[in-house]
N, C-alpha and C positions, 0 to 999 in steps of 0.2 A: 853060896848064900847071898853074896853081894850082887851077883848077876840076877838072882831072883828079886831082890829088893829094887834094883834098877828097872827090871821089867815091870814090876807092879807100879812104880812111879810113872813109867811111860804110859801104862794103861790109864792111870788116873788123869794124867794131862790130856790124853786123847778124849777121855770121857767129858772133862770140863769143856774142852773146845767144842765137842759135839753138842753139849747142852747149850752153850752160848749160841751156836749156829741155829739150833732149834728154836731158841727164844727169839732170835732176830727174825727167823722165818715166820714165827707165830705173830710177832708184832707187825711184820710186813703184811701178812694175811689180814690181820685185823684192820690195818690202815686201808688196805685195798677194799675190804668189805665196807668200810666207813666212807669210801669214796675219796680218800686222801691219797694223792700220789706221793710215794716215798722219794722226794726230790732232794738230794743231798749236795749237789754241785751243779754249776751252771754249764760247764763246757766239757766236752769229751775230746781230748787230744790223743789221737792214735799215735802220732809222732810228735814228740815234744816241740812246742812253739811253732807248729805248722797249722795253717788254716784247716779246721776240721770239716768233715762232711758226714753228717749223720745218715746212715743207711739202714739202721735197724729200727726196732720199735721203741727204743728207749727215748726218754724225754730230755732234751737238752736245748739250751738257747742257741741262737746264732752267735758264734764267737769268731771274730776276725783278728788275726795277728798280723800286724804291719810293722814295718821298720820305723824307727824314730831317731831323728838326729838330735832331739832335745836331751833325752836321757841316755842315748848311745846304746839302747837295747830295744828289741822288739816290744811292742805294746799290744795290749788286748782290749778289744771293744766288744762288749756283750750287749746283745739286743734280744730281749725276750718278747718284745711286742710283735716283731715280724716273724717269730718262729712258728712253724706249723705244728710243732709238737708240744709247746708249752703254753697253756692257757689256764686261767683261773687259779693262779698261785695265791696262797693265803698265808697268814701268820702261823697256821698249824704246820705248814711246811717249813717256813723260815722264821726263826726267832732271832738268829744271828748267823752270819755267814762270813767266813774268811774268803776274800776274793782271790782269784788266780793272780799270781805275781805279775806286777806291771799292768794291772787293769786300770785304764784311764776313763773308760766310759761304761756306764751301766744304765740300761733302759728297761724299766719294769712297769711301763704304762699299760693301761687296760687289763689290769689283773684284779684281784680281790683282797688286797691288803687293807686292814683297818688300822694298822700301826706301821711305823717305819722300822724295819729290822735294824739291828745293830751291825752294820757292815764294818768289816775290817779290811782296809786297803790303803796303804800309805800314798799310793800314786793316783787314787781316784780323783778325777777332776770334774766329771760330768755325771750327775745323777738325775734321772727323770723317773718320777713316780706319779705322773699325772694320770687322771682318769682311773683312780682307785677308790677305795671306800674309807680312806684315812680320816679319823675323827680327832686326833690329838697329836701334837708334837711335844714329846716329853723333854725334860731337862737333859742336857748333854747327849742328845740323840745322835750327834755326829762326831763325837770325840775321837773316834778311830778312823775318821776319813777327813783329817784336817787339811788336806790339800784341795778340797772341793772349791771349784770356781763357778760352777753353774748348777743351780738347784731348782728343779721344776716340780712344784707340788700343786699345780692348778687342777681344777675340776675334781676335787675331792669333797669331803664333808667335814672339813676341819672347823671345829667350833671352839677349840681350846689350844692355846699356845703357851706353854709354861715359860716362866721368866728367863730361864737359862737354856732355852731350847737351842740357841745358835752359838753356844760357847765354843771357842777355839776354831771358829771359821773366819780367821783373819784374812784369808785369801779369796773369799767368796765375793764375786763381783756381779752375779746375776741371781735374783731371787724372784720367783713367780708364785704368788699365793692367791691368784685370781680365781673366781668362781668357786668359793668355799662358803662357809657359814660362820665366818668370824664375826663375833659381836664386839669384842673388846681386845685390845692389845695390852700386855703388861708394860709398865713403865720401863723405858730404856731397853726394850726387848731387842732392838737392833744395834745396840752399842758395840757388841763384839765384832760387827761387820764393818770394820774400818776401811775395807777396800770396795765396799758396795758401790756399783755404778748404775745398775738398773733395778728398780723395785716396781713390781706389778701387784696392785691390790684391787683390781677391778671386780665388779659383781659381788661385793660384800656389802649389801645394802644397810644392814644393821650397824656395821662398823662405820660406814659413812655418816649415819645419823648421830652416832655417839661422838664422832670426830667433830661434827658441826657443833654439838652441844658443849663438849668439853674443851675444845681447842679453838675453833674459829670464832666463837663468841667471846673469847678472852683476849684482852689486849696485851697480856703479859706472857702468855704461854703459846708456843708455836708447835706445830707438828714435829719439827726437828728436835725441839727440846723435850717434848713429852715422850717420844718413842726412841730417842737416841739415834736418829738418822744422821749419818755422816754428811757433812757439807760437801763432800766430794761426789755425792750422788749426781749422776749425769742425766738420768731419764726416770721420770715418774709417770706411771699409768694408773689412773683411778677413774675408769669409766663405770657407769651404772652403779654408782655408790650413793645416790640420793643426796649429794652435796649441794648446798645452797651458797656457800661461801668458802673461799680458799685463801690461806695466808702462807705464801711460800717465799717470803722475802729473804729468809736466811739461806736459801739455796745458792750459795756462791758459785758453784760449778754446775748448777742445774741448767741444762741446755734444751732438753726435750720434755714437754709437758702435754699430757693427753687427759683432759677432763671432760670428754664427750659423754653425752646422754646422762647428764645429771639434772638438777633443778635450779641451775643458775639463771636468773632472770635479768641480771644487769652486770656488765663488765666491771663496774666499780666494786663488786663484791669479790674481785680477784686481785690479790696483791702478789705481783710477780717480781722475780729477780731481774736484774738489768741484762743478764747475759743470755736470755732465752733465744734459741735459734729456731725451734719448731714449737708452735702452739696449736693445739687442736681443741676446739670447743663445740664440735658438731652436736646436733640433737638437743641442745639446751633451749628452754623457752625464753630466749633473749628477745626483748621487745624493741630496743633502740640501739643503734650504732652511730654514735656521734663523735665529734672531735675530741671529747674528753673521756671517751669510753676506755681507751687503752693508753698507757703511758708511752712515751717515745722509747721504742726498743731498737736500738741502733744495730743490733746483731741479728734481728729477726729475719729469717730467710723463708720460712714456710708458715702460712696462716690458713688453717683448715676450719671453715665455718659452714659445713654442710648440714642440710636437713634442719635448718632453723625454722620452726613452724610458724612463728609469729612476726618475724622480721619483714617489714614492708619496704623499707627504704634505707639506703646507705647515705648518710648525711654528708654535706660538704666538709672537706678537710679531715674526715675521719680516718683516712688511710695515709695521712702525711706523718712523717716521723719514723718511717721504716725504710731507710736508704738501701738496705741490702735485700729487701723483700723480692723474691723471684717466683714464688708460687702462691697464688691466692685462689681459693675456691669457695663458692657459695652454692655448689650443686645441691639440688633437691630442696632448696628453700622456696617452697611453693607460693608463698605470698610476696616474695621480693619482686617489686615491679618498677623500681626506680634506682638507678645508679648513674651518676654523672662523672665526667672527668674532673670536676671540681673536688671530688672526694680525695684525689691524689695531690691536690695543691695545698700550699701553706695558707693562702688567704684568697680573698675575692679578686685580686689582681690577676690571678691565673698566670703568674710569671715563673714562680719557683715550683718546679716539680721534682720530687725527691724519691724516685723509685727506679729499681732495675728489674721490674716485673717481666718475666719471660713466659709464665704459664698462668692463664686467667680462665677460670672455669665458671660459667654461668649456666650450665646445663640444667634443664628441668626447673626453671624459675617461672615467673609470671610476667616477663618482659614483653611489652607490646612494640617497643621501638628502642633503638640505640641512639643516645644523644650524641650529636656531632662533637661535643667537647671530649668524647672518649677517643677521638681519632689519633692524637699523639701517643696515647697509651697503647692502643691496639697496634700501631705501626711498629712498635719495638718488641712485640711479642713473638715467641717461637711457636706457641700453641694457644689457640683461642677456641673454647668450646661453648657454643650457644644453642645447640640443638635441644629440642624439647620445650621451646618457648613459642607462644602464639603471636608471631610478629605481624604487624600491619604494614604491608609494603606500600608506602606512599612516597611522594616525592622527597620527603624528609630522610628517606633511607638510601637515596642515590649515592651518597658519599661512601657507603659501605662497599659498593661494587668496586671501588678504585683504591682501597687500602692495600697494603703490601702483603696481606695474608688471606688465604682462602678460608672463608668462614662456613661455607656450605649452608648459608642461611636459607631456610625454607619458609615461604610465605604462608600465612594462615588466612589473612584478609587482604583485600576484598575477595569475595567468593570466586571471581573470575581468575584470580591468581593463586587460589588455594592449592597447596602442594607443589608449587613450582619453586625452583631455586632462584634466588634474587639475581645471581650473576647472569642468568639466561633471559631475563626480562628486559626488553628495550626500555630506555629511559622515558620514552613518550607514553608508555603504559603505566608508569609510576606517577599517578596523579594525586594532587592534593586538593581537597575542598577548601573553599574560602570560608574558614570558620568564623571570621569576624563578620562577614556579610550575612552568613547564615544566622548568627546570633542576633544581628541587627534586625533582620527580617522577622525572626521569631519574636523578638521583643516588640516590634511594631504591631504584629498580629495580635499579640497578647494584650497590648494596650487598647487596640481597637475593640477587641471582644469585651474588655472590661467596660469601656465607654458605652457600648451597645447594651450591655447588661444593666448598667447604671441607669440609662435613659428608660429602658423598659420598666425597671422597678419604679422609677419616678412617675411615669405616666400611670402605672397601675395604682400607686398610692393616691395620685391626684383624683382618679375616678372614684375611689372609695371615700375620700374626705373632701367635700366641696370647700372652696375657699371662703374666707371671712367676708370678702367683698360681695360675693353673690348673696350671702345671707342677709346683710344689712340693707341691700337695695330693695328688698321685698317690702310691699306696703301691707300693713296690718296693725293690729292693736299694739303690738310690741315694737313696731318699726318706728324709727325716728323720722321717717318720711311720711307719716300719716297726715291727713288734712287737718289744718288748724284754722278755727274761725274766731270772730270776736264775740260771738254769742255766748252768753253765760251757759255754763253746763246745766243741762236740764235736771240733773240730779240735785243741784243747789236749790232750784225753784220748788222742787218737790218737798222740801223741808217746810216750806211755808204753806 
């Protein structure tokens, strides 16, 4: 009897298992019919902790296992972007996922996620979910991956970031939120990111407009205070954000700033910290660059001012006060036609020059000539780029042939020298016109023509209006020169 009961129990267990398998197969078929791949894990390890190689038709990401001296164990790097088998992953496939042990890198870019799954992995340091369809970052979205150091969420459609989205990410030092649809950021949203070093918010136009309205137009509130950005931030990138003014004075450790392609028209609208090393302001509609445009930045090494569409001149003394500057570029500033050596001097005495410039880029501007005052600046350069300008090769350009660096300067004018390299042209062919004499001759010719025209007009008017002298010399009844006699007027006798 006992054997019979055990046999019946065994049959029941087998039946339950078979039903469960049938149900799973049915669900899998339904998912397959719906076009959803039943993807339940990232990697396939045929031999534990050895680099896998997928040879069958199953779908797995590219998983590499490498040794690590940091944690003393092999680590896993998962890349689903480069996999030939895994594409179009969605939140229907992943709602949450426990990562393989010791996973440090997870790349899920170019998929179809609209939310960030709740990943579980205590060693995960690098998460890349760029180029997805993510629209929201929810509260405590990363509480199970607290070791994150690098987070890339660029090129999504993020329009909402909840106030506690970045909780427990005290180790995060890189955050990229560029090219999204962020309109507003919650107060102190970045406060948990106490180790943040690089923040990228580029191509969020509406966010930039709101920052200008709510932050930069206020004298008491800064971007650091409003969003809780740590003063340890080292690099800030906010290009294409429709910014018109910037206040970054509280960035004590801020070394690299990129505010290119905004709507900044005047350098005075930018308040910078003193420790800036690299400053990029390319593509802004800046009108003037004068001695008061930028403060003295004693640590500045790189100044990128490319593609400034309205800048015509770099004024005297405007580049003084940057003693460590070694890279300066105005490339693509199509209206820039004048820059002199005096821009690098302290005053008009041209005695104190304060620069260590090594790379000077004037490619693609509107320069016609190089002023000889630039000679001491150019002689200390390691790179000097001036191609793409329409140079007039006259005698004023002879000095450029003998500087200590090859410029490859190509002549545009006169026509006889068009397309030739300056260094190949003999000095005797570099001629200068006497502009003073030409101006004097032109002035004399102009005065002569004016005199001739004036005389012609005078003679013409004289012929039309006879002079008063000719009128009164005529003899007639009305003339004072008519004949006078002593005879009484006959009219008087006619009365009697």
